[in-house]
C-alpha positions as CSV (number, residue, x, y, z in Angstrom):
1,M,0.0,0.0,-0.2
2,N,1.3,3.6,-0.3
3,D,2.8,5.6,2.4
4,W,0.1,8.6,2.9
5,T,1.3,9.2,5.9
6,T,5.1,10.0,6.0
7,P,7.3,12.6,3.5
8,P,9.2,10.8,1.1
9,L,12.9,12.4,0.2
10,L,13.4,13.8,-3.8
11,A,15.9,14.9,-4.9
12,G,17.0,16.5,-8.4
13,L,19.8,18.3,-9.9
14,R,18.9,21.5,-8.6
15,V,17.0,20.7,-5.6
16,S,15.8,18.1,-2.9
17,L,13.4,17.9,-1.0
18,E,13.3,16.7,2.7
19,P,10.9,15.7,5.3
20,L,9.7,19.3,7.2
21,Q,11.6,18.7,11.2
22,P,12.1,21.2,13.8
23,P,16.1,21.1,13.8
24,H,14.6,22.8,9.9
25,A,13.6,26.5,12.2
26,A,16.5,28.3,11.5
27,A,17.4,27.9,7.9
28,L,13.4,28.4,7.5
29,G,13.5,31.3,9.3
30,D,16.6,32.7,6.7
31,A,15.0,31.5,4.0
32,A,12.4,33.4,4.8
33,A,14.2,36.6,5.7
34,D,15.4,37.0,1.8
35,G,12.9,38.9,0.9
36,E,11.1,39.4,4.1
37,L,9.1,37.1,1.9
38,W,6.0,37.9,5.4
39,H,5.0,40.4,4.1
40,L,2.9,39.4,1.0
41,G,-0.4,39.3,3.2
42,Y,-2.0,36.5,0.5
43,T,0.8,34.2,1.4
44,S,1.9,31.8,4.5
45,V,5.6,32.5,5.4
46,P,7.3,32.5,8.8
47,A,8.0,36.0,10.1
48,P,11.2,36.3,12.0
49,G,11.2,34.1,15.8
50,T,7.9,32.1,14.1
51,A,9.9,29.2,12.4
52,A,9.4,26.8,14.9
53,A,5.6,27.3,15.4
54,Y,5.7,26.6,11.6
55,I,6.9,23.7,11.5
56,D,4.8,22.7,14.6
57,E,1.9,23.1,13.3
58,A,2.6,21.7,9.7
59,L,3.8,18.1,12.0
60,A,0.0,18.5,14.0
61,Q,-1.1,18.5,10.3
62,Q,0.6,15.8,9.1
63,A,-0.4,13.8,12.0
64,S,-3.7,13.8,12.3
65,G,-3.3,13.0,7.8
66,E,-4.0,16.5,6.9
67,S,-0.4,17.2,4.8
68,L,3.1,15.7,4.1
69,P,5.1,19.3,4.3
70,F,8.7,19.2,2.9
71,V,11.9,21.7,3.6
72,V,13.0,22.7,0.2
73,L,17.3,23.0,-0.2
74,D,18.8,24.3,-3.4
75,G,21.8,22.2,-5.1
76,D,24.3,23.2,-1.9
77,G,22.2,22.1,0.4
78,V,21.2,25.2,1.8
79,V,17.5,25.7,2.6
80,V,15.7,27.9,0.5
81,G,12.0,27.3,1.2
82,S,9.3,25.3,1.9
83,T,6.4,23.3,0.3
84,R,3.7,20.5,1.0
85,F,1.3,18.1,-0.3
86,Y,-2.0,19.1,1.0
87,A,-6.5,17.9,1.4
88,L,-4.9,14.3,1.5
89,D,-7.9,11.4,-0.3
90,P,-6.5,8.3,-0.5
91,K,-9.7,7.2,-1.2
92,V,-9.9,8.4,-4.8
93,P,-7.2,9.5,-4.8
94,R,-6.3,12.8,-5.2
95,L,-4.3,16.1,-3.4
96,Q,-3.2,19.6,-3.7
97,I,0.1,20.8,-4.0
98,G,0.6,24.4,-1.9
99,Y,2.0,26.0,1.3
100,T,5.2,26.7,-0.9
101,W,7.4,29.7,-1.0
102,Y,10.8,30.1,-2.3
103,A,13.7,32.7,-0.6
104,R,13.9,35.4,-3.2
105,R,17.4,35.1,-4.7
106,V,16.0,31.1,-6.2
107,Q,13.4,32.5,-7.7
108,R,12.5,32.4,-11.6
109,T,16.0,30.0,-11.5
110,G,14.3,27.0,-12.4
111,L,14.4,25.8,-8.8
112,N,10.2,25.6,-8.5
113,T,10.0,23.8,-11.6
114,E,12.0,21.1,-10.8
115,A,10.3,20.9,-7.5
116,K,7.5,20.8,-8.9
117,L,8.1,17.9,-11.5
118,L,9.2,15.2,-8.4
119,L,6.7,16.5,-6.8
120,L,3.9,15.3,-9.7
121,R,5.9,12.4,-10.7
122,Y,5.2,11.3,-6.5
123,A,1.8,12.2,-6.8
124,F,1.0,10.9,-10.7
125,E,3.6,7.9,-10.9
126,H,3.7,6.3,-6.8
127,L,0.4,7.5,-5.4
128,Q,-1.4,7.2,-8.2
129,C,-3.1,9.8,-8.2
130,V,-5.9,10.5,-10.4
131,C,-6.1,14.7,-10.1
132,V,-3.2,16.7,-8.3
133,G,-4.7,19.9,-7.7
134,F,-3.5,24.1,-6.6
135,E,-4.8,26.6,-4.7
136,T,-4.3,30.3,-4.9
137,S,-5.2,33.7,-3.9
138,A,-6.5,35.6,-6.6
139,R,-4.9,38.7,-6.1
140,N,-1.2,36.5,-6.1
141,H,-0.9,37.2,-10.0
142,A,2.8,35.5,-9.7
143,S,1.8,32.2,-8.3
144,R,-1.2,32.2,-10.7
145,T,0.9,33.1,-13.7
146,A,3.2,30.2,-12.4
147,I,0.8,27.0,-12.3
148,A,-0.7,27.5,-15.2
149,G,3.2,27.6,-16.5
150,L,3.7,24.3,-14.7
151,G,0.6,23.3,-17.1
152,A,-2.2,23.0,-15.2
153,K,-6.0,23.8,-16.1
154,L,-7.8,26.7,-14.4
155,D,-11.3,24.9,-12.6
156,G,-12.2,28.1,-11.5
157,V,-12.8,31.1,-8.4
158,L,-14.0,29.8,-5.6
159,R,-15.4,33.4,-4.2
160,S,-14.7,34.8,-0.8
161,H,-12.9,30.7,0.4
162,R,-10.8,31.8,3.0
163,L,-9.1,33.7,6.0
164,Q,-5.6,35.3,4.9
165,P,-2.8,35.8,6.8
166,D,-3.3,39.5,7.2
167,G,-7.4,39.2,8.0
168,S,-8.5,39.5,4.8
169,V,-10.8,36.8,3.2
170,R,-9.1,35.9,0.0
171,D,-11.0,34.4,-3.4
172,T,-9.8,31.6,-4.3
173,V,-8.3,30.2,-8.2
174,A,-8.0,26.8,-8.4
175,F,-6.1,24.6,-10.8
176,S,-5.5,20.8,-11.5
177,I,-3.5,18.2,-13.3
178,I,-5.3,15.1,-13.7
179,Q,-3.8,11.8,-14.8
180,A,-4.4,11.6,-18.5
181,E,-2.2,15.4,-18.8
182,W,0.2,14.1,-16.8
183,P,3.0,12.5,-20.2
184,A,2.2,15.9,-21.3
185,V,2.6,18.2,-18.3
186,Q,5.9,16.1,-17.7
187,Q,7.2,16.5,-20.8
188,H,6.8,20.0,-20.9
189,L,8.4,20.2,-17.1
190,N,11.4,18.2,-18.7
191,A,11.7,20.9,-21.8
192,K,11.6,23.6,-19.0
193,L,14.6,22.8,-17.2
194,E,16.5,21.7,-20.5
195,R,15.8,26.0,-21.4
196,H,16.7,26.4,-17.7
197,A,20.1,24.5,-17.9
198,H,21.0,26.1,-21.2
199,A,20.8,29.9,-20.2
200,P,23.1,33.0,-20.0
């Protein structure tokens, strides 16, 4: 039976994803400080001094079967962000990928493309998901563009869907990739990585 309780170790050429653990707190805080990402009101990034609590909350969600959280490391093994599988539904089976953020220095470098490729490959080929979903704030245009750039299809907008860290109520934009689309998405992401590898 496929394991929906423990995050796997996923490794690529320029990125690796490891199960998020309490010892990652200091490095995670440093990554969030690169760009002061906690000022983005529509995303969940640990503010100064809160990385340990951020990890505790993620691990509580893991223990309750809600999510599988990861720490993201660059090719040198330096912590540069976090992501997770969440809304786990092994009976379908399907899940969501989200809670993703990266230090400013690795944004637009191809690291996210490879991280998503590793996560999607695990979801579709190991967990045998029939669908992988993505959700983001309607205000987060960079995230919406990035998700669409993966090859995910727009499912729609959930109006007044949830509270954001800044206390506002957000409209959520929902995307998904279904199992039949995975081969083409995988080919597309590999091509994107090739272009990054040969970029000056």
